[in-house]
C-alpha positions in Angstrom: 92.6 101.6 109.5 90.8 101.5 106.1 93.0 103.2 103.5 90.0 104.4 101.5 88.3 106.4 104.3 89.7 109.8 105.3 90.5 110.0 109.0 91.5 113.6 109.4 89.2 116.5 108.9 91.6 118.1 106.4 91.6 115.1 104.1 87.9 114.7 104.4 87.4 118.4 103.5 89.8 118.2 100.6 88.2 115.1 99.1 84.6 115.1 100.1 83.9 118.7 100.9 84.3 120.1 97.5 81.5 120.9 95.0 83.4 119.0 92.3 85.3 115.7 92.5 89.1 116.0 92.9 91.6 114.3 90.7 91.7 110.6 91.7 95.5 110.7 91.8 95.4 113.7 94.2 92.8 112.0 96.4 94.8 108.7 96.5 98.0 110.6 97.3 96.3 112.5 100.2 94.9 109.2 101.6 98.4 107.6 101.3 100.0 110.6 102.9 97.5 110.4 105.8 98.2 106.7 106.2 102.0 107.1 106.1 101.9 110.0 108.6 99.5 108.2 111.1 101.6 105.0 111.2 105.3 104.5 111.8 107.3 103.9 108.6 109.7 101.1 109.3 111.2 100.3 105.9 113.2 102.3 103.5 110.5 101.9 100.8 107.9 103.5 103.2 110.3 106.3 104.0 111.0 107.0 100.3 107.3 106.9 99.4 106.6 109.3 102.3 109.4 111.6 101.4 108.1 111.7 97.8 104.6 112.6 98.9 105.8 115.2 101.4 108.0 116.9 98.8 105.0 116.8 96.3 102.4 118.1 98.8 104.2 120.1 101.5 101.2 122.2 102.6 98.9 119.2 102.7 101.4 117.1 104.7 102.0 119.9 107.2 98.2 120.3 107.7 97.7 116.5 108.2 100.6 116.3 110.6 99.3 119.2 112.6 95.9 117.6 112.8 97.3 114.2 113.8 99.4 115.9 116.5 102.8 114.7 115.2 105.9 116.5 114.1 106.1 117.2 110.4 108.2 114.7 108.4 111.3 116.2 106.9 112.1 114.7 103.5 115.5 113.5 102.6 117.9 116.1 101.5 119.5 115.3 98.2 123.0 116.0 99.5 122.6 113.9 102.6 121.1 111.0 100.6 123.9 111.3 98.0 126.5 111.2 100.7 124.9 108.1 102.2 124.8 106.3 98.9 128.5 107.2 98.2 129.5 105.9 101.7 127.6 102.6 101.1 129.2 102.2 97.7 132.7 102.7 99.1 132.0 100.1 101.9 130.7 97.6 99.3 133.8 98.1 97.1 136.2 97.6 100.1 134.8 94.1 100.8 136.9 91.2 99.6 135.7 89.9 96.3 134.9 86.2 95.8 137.4 84.5 93.6 136.3 83.7 90.1 136.3 80.2 88.8 139.1 79.9 86.2 138.6 77.5 83.4 140.8 76.7 80.4 138.1 75.5 78.1 134.4 75.6 77.7 132.5 75.2 80.9 129.4 73.0 81.2 127.1 73.7 84.1 125.6 70.2 83.9 128.9 68.6 84.9 128.9 70.1 88.4 
């Protein structure tokens, strides 16, 4: 799938069907939104990027999802994401810490 060619009629109409050229950022975001929605996001970076685009362009993402025949992506809720980050931080703090190297004098890394 070429990321520069619109594959849905909605994106094609929004980018190519206007009498004036759209903002390049808007056109790039629509193409990225179409690409993210048409493929499965497997990583956290893809999910966060998709969540950002959906929250920035909710009507456009709904129209693209409807045309692709998929369910609309529900962006992360701030409370849920905050709770998840807090839980991960608590788990990380509960782990046993590695002992620190105690030295009485100056430490030279070249002596190891």
